[in-house]
C-alpha positions as CSV (number, residue, x, y, z in Angstrom):
1,M,-1.1,1.3,-24.4
2,L,-2.5,-1.4,-27.2
3,D,-0.9,-4.1,-28.2
4,K,-0.7,-5.4,-32.1
5,A,-4.7,-6.2,-32.7
6,G,-5.9,-2.4,-31.3
7,K,-6.7,-3.8,-28.1
8,P,-5.6,-2.2,-24.5
9,V,-2.3,-4.2,-23.4
10,P,-3.4,-6.7,-20.3
11,M,-1.3,-6.1,-17.3
12,Q,1.6,-8.7,-18.2
13,P,2.0,-7.4,-21.6
14,K,3.2,-9.6,-24.6
15,D,2.9,-8.2,-27.8
16,I,2.7,-4.3,-27.5
17,A,2.7,-2.1,-30.6
18,G,2.5,1.2,-28.4
19,P,0.2,4.0,-27.6
20,G,-2.8,4.7,-29.4
21,T,-6.2,5.1,-29.6
22,Y,-8.7,2.6,-28.4
23,E,-12.6,2.8,-29.3
24,G,-14.8,-0.2,-27.3
25,F,-18.0,-0.7,-25.5
26,G,-18.4,0.0,-21.9
27,I,-21.0,0.1,-19.2
28,L,-21.0,3.2,-17.5
29,V,-20.0,2.0,-13.5
30,K,-19.5,5.6,-12.2
31,R,-19.9,8.7,-13.1
32,D,-18.0,11.8,-11.3
33,V,-20.3,15.4,-13.0
34,E,-17.8,17.2,-10.7
35,N,-15.0,16.4,-12.6
36,K,-16.5,15.2,-15.8
37,I,-15.7,11.8,-16.1
38,V,-16.8,8.5,-16.4
39,E,-15.8,4.6,-14.7
40,L,-16.9,2.2,-17.7
41,Y,-16.1,-1.2,-17.5
42,D,-15.4,-3.2,-21.5
43,R,-16.1,-6.5,-21.3
44,D,-14.7,-7.3,-24.5
45,V,-10.9,-6.9,-23.0
46,E,-12.5,-7.7,-19.6
47,R,-11.3,-4.5,-17.9
48,N,-12.1,-0.9,-16.4
49,F,-11.3,3.1,-17.8
50,V,-11.6,6.6,-16.3
51,V,-12.3,8.5,-19.4
52,P,-13.5,12.3,-19.4
53,F,-17.5,13.0,-20.6
54,D,-15.9,14.5,-24.2
55,D,-14.7,11.1,-25.3
56,I,-18.0,9.1,-24.9
57,W,-21.1,8.8,-27.3
58,D,-24.1,6.9,-28.1
59,V,-24.6,6.4,-24.9
60,D,-27.7,4.1,-23.8
61,E,-30.2,4.0,-20.9
62,I,-31.2,0.6,-20.0
63,E,-32.8,-0.9,-16.7
64,W,-31.1,-3.7,-15.3
65,T,-33.5,-6.5,-14.2
């Protein structure tokens, strides 16, 4: 569910617009190769999402220091 600004609705929704597609920038938290899904943390909305491999693109490798 998205709000009127097109962002995922928080746990306590106020302005629900309805279902839709959300595109954001996330940090890969976990990868499940067997089920072909990843868990991503989206800093913009401060939430984790579990999505299929096919729904992610433009993956960059980073090195944490």
